[in-house]
Every structure is written in C-alpha cells, then in structure tokens.
C-alpha positions as a Markdown table, in Angstrom:
| # | Residue | x | y | z |
|---|---|---|---|---|
| 1 | Met | -19.4 | -5.2 | 21.6 |
| 2 | Arg | -17.8 | -3.1 | 19.2 |
| 3 | Arg | -17.1 | 0.7 | 20.4 |
| 4 | Thr | -18.1 | 3.3 | 17.8 |
| 5 | Asp | -17.4 | 6.4 | 19.5 |
| 6 | Leu | -13.8 | 7.5 | 19.4 |
| 7 | Gly | -14.4 | 10.4 | 21.7 |
| 8 | Pro | -12.4 | 13.7 | 21.3 |
| 9 | Thr | -10.0 | 12.4 | 18.6 |
| 10 | Ser | -12.7 | 11.6 | 16.2 |
| 11 | Gly | -12.6 | 15.6 | 14.9 |
| 12 | Asn | -8.9 | 15.2 | 14.3 |
| 13 | Thr | -9.3 | 12.9 | 11.3 |
| 14 | Lys | -11.0 | 15.9 | 9.2 |
| 15 | Arg | -7.8 | 18.1 | 10.0 |
| 16 | Ala | -5.2 | 15.6 | 9.3 |
| 17 | Ala | -7.1 | 14.7 | 6.2 |
| 18 | Ser | -7.4 | 18.4 | 4.8 |
| 19 | Ser | -3.6 | 19.2 | 5.4 |
| 20 | Gly | -2.5 | 16.4 | 3.0 |
| 21 | Trp | -3.3 | 18.5 | -0.1 |
| 22 | Leu | -0.8 | 20.9 | 0.7 |
| 23 | Ala | 2.4 | 18.5 | 0.8 |
| 24 | Val | 2.1 | 18.0 | -3.3 |
| 25 | Pro | 2.5 | 21.6 | -4.4 |
| 26 | Met | 4.7 | 22.5 | -1.6 |
| 27 | Ala | 7.2 | 19.4 | -2.7 |
| 28 | Leu | 6.8 | 20.9 | -6.5 |
| 29 | Ile | 7.5 | 24.4 | -5.4 |
| 30 | Ala | 10.7 | 22.9 | -3.8 |
| 31 | Ala | 12.0 | 20.8 | -6.5 |
| 32 | Val | 11.4 | 24.2 | -8.7 |
| 33 | Ala | 13.4 | 26.1 | -6.5 |
| 34 | Leu | 16.1 | 23.8 | -5.9 |
| 35 | Ser | 16.4 | 22.5 | -9.3 |
| 36 | Glu | 19.9 | 23.9 | -9.8 |
| 37 | Ser | 21.4 | 22.3 | -6.7 |
| 38 | Ala | 20.0 | 19.1 | -7.6 |
| 39 | Ala | 21.8 | 18.7 | -10.8 |
| 40 | Ala | 22.9 | 15.2 | -11.7 |
| 41 | Cys | 26.4 | 13.8 | -10.7 |
| 42 | Ala | 28.7 | 12.1 | -12.8 |
| 43 | Val | 27.2 | 8.9 | -12.0 |
| 44 | Cys | 23.8 | 10.2 | -13.3 |
| 45 | Tyr | 25.3 | 11.6 | -16.4 |
| 46 | Gly | 27.1 | 8.1 | -17.2 |
| 47 | Ala | 30.5 | 9.5 | -17.1 |
| 48 | Glu | 32.2 | 5.8 | -17.7 |
| 49 | Asp | 35.5 | 7.2 | -16.8 |
| 50 | Ser | 34.9 | 8.8 | -13.5 |
| 51 | Ala | 36.0 | 7.4 | -10.2 |
| 52 | Met | 32.4 | 8.1 | -8.7 |
| 53 | Thr | 31.0 | 5.9 | -10.9 |
| 54 | Ala | 33.8 | 3.0 | -10.3 |
| 55 | Gly | 32.8 | 3.6 | -6.6 |
| 56 | Met | 28.9 | 3.6 | -7.2 |
| 57 | Asn | 29.1 | 0.4 | -9.3 |
| 58 | Asn | 31.6 | -1.2 | -6.6 |
| 59 | Ala | 29.1 | -0.4 | -3.7 |
| 60 | Ile | 26.1 | -1.8 | -5.7 |
| 61 | Leu | 28.0 | -5.1 | -6.2 |
| 62 | Leu | 28.8 | -5.0 | -2.7 |
| 63 | Leu | 25.4 | -4.8 | -1.7 |
| 64 | Leu | 24.2 | -7.5 | -4.0 |
| 65 | Gly | 26.7 | -9.6 | -2.5 |
| 66 | Val | 25.5 | -9.1 | 1.0 |
| 67 | Val | 21.7 | -9.7 | 0.4 |
| 68 | Ala | 23.2 | -12.9 | -1.7 |
| 69 | Leu | 25.0 | -14.0 | 1.3 |
| 70 | Val | 22.3 | -13.3 | 3.8 |
| 71 | Gln | 19.3 | -15.2 | 1.6 |
| 72 | Gly | 21.9 | -18.1 | 1.3 |
| 73 | Ser | 22.3 | -18.2 | 5.0 |
| 74 | Phe | 18.6 | -18.7 | 5.3 |
| 75 | Val | 18.5 | -21.2 | 2.8 |
| 76 | Ala | 21.4 | -23.2 | 4.5 |
| 77 | Leu | 19.5 | -22.7 | 7.7 |
| 78 | Phe | 16.6 | -24.4 | 7.0 |
| 79 | Leu | 18.4 | -27.2 | 4.6 |
| 80 | Ser | 20.1 | -27.9 | 7.7 |
| 81 | Phe | 17.0 | -27.9 | 9.8 |
| 82 | Arg | 15.2 | -30.5 | 7.2 |
| 83 | Gln | 18.3 | -32.9 | 7.5 |
| 84 | Arg | 18.0 | -32.7 | 11.4 |
| 85 | Ala | 14.1 | -33.5 | 11.2 |
| 86 | Arg | 14.9 | -36.3 | 8.8 |
| 87 | Gln | 17.8 | -37.9 | 11.0 |
| 88 | Ala | 16.0 | -37.6 | 13.9 |
| 89 | Arg | 12.8 | -39.3 | 12.2 |
| 90 | Ser | 15.0 | -41.9 | 10.8 |
| 91 | Gln | 16.2 | -42.6 | 14.6 |
| 92 | Gly | 12.8 | -42.8 | 15.7 |
| 93 | Lys | 13.2 | -39.8 | 18.1 |
| 94 | Asp | 10.4 | -37.8 | 19.0 |
| 95 | Leu | 10.2 | -34.3 | 17.4 |
| 96 | Gln | 7.8 | -32.9 | 20.0 |
| 97 | Pro | 9.2 | -29.4 | 21.6 |
| 98 | Thr | 10.6 | -29.3 | 25.1 |
| 99 | His | 9.2 | -27.3 | 27.7 |
| 100 | Gly | 11.6 | -25.4 | 30.1 |
| 101 | Gly | 14.9 | -26.8 | 28.3 |
| 102 | Thr | 14.1 | -30.3 | 29.6 |
| 103 | Pro | 13.9 | -33.5 | 27.6 |
C-alpha cells in the first residue's frame, strides 16, 4: 500500500521551490560587488616565473600521484584476489565463504 498523503510537510515544498529563484540574482550581485577582491592571482594570470605558480604545479603533480597510487593499489588488490582464486581452484579448495570465521 502506498502512502500518498505527506501530511503537514506537503505545503513546505512550494515555499522551498519558490525561494530558489532568489539565489541566482543574489550570486550575480555578490560577484559584481566583490569583483575587485576576486582578482586573479599570479597562477591565473600565467606568470611562469612566480613561486606561486611553481607551488601550484607541484601541488597538482602531487595530487595526481596520490590518485594514481590509490587506483594502482585497487588494481593490485583485485589482481591478488584473482591470483589467490586461481591457486585455490587449482588445488581443489572450496571457495565458499566461511560463517563465523570457522572453516
């Protein structure tokens, strides 16, 4: 049986949907009002000899390395699972899960 009556919360959906239109104009007004304080830094301007640009490039490389390390670890994990399953299958071991830690 489906419940279609949402009770007292059903009237709140109109208020939540009608207040969403105000967010876009407010964001545009804030962007125009704060445009001077949001000026681009040396990285955004493309100053190649800036220390900030070099630091940003190193940070990007570090984060790419971390992502590659995590993804490589997952690949190694699943390859080890496949190798263990093949070894167990070749030895004739049953690959059923154990219950409660007992064989």
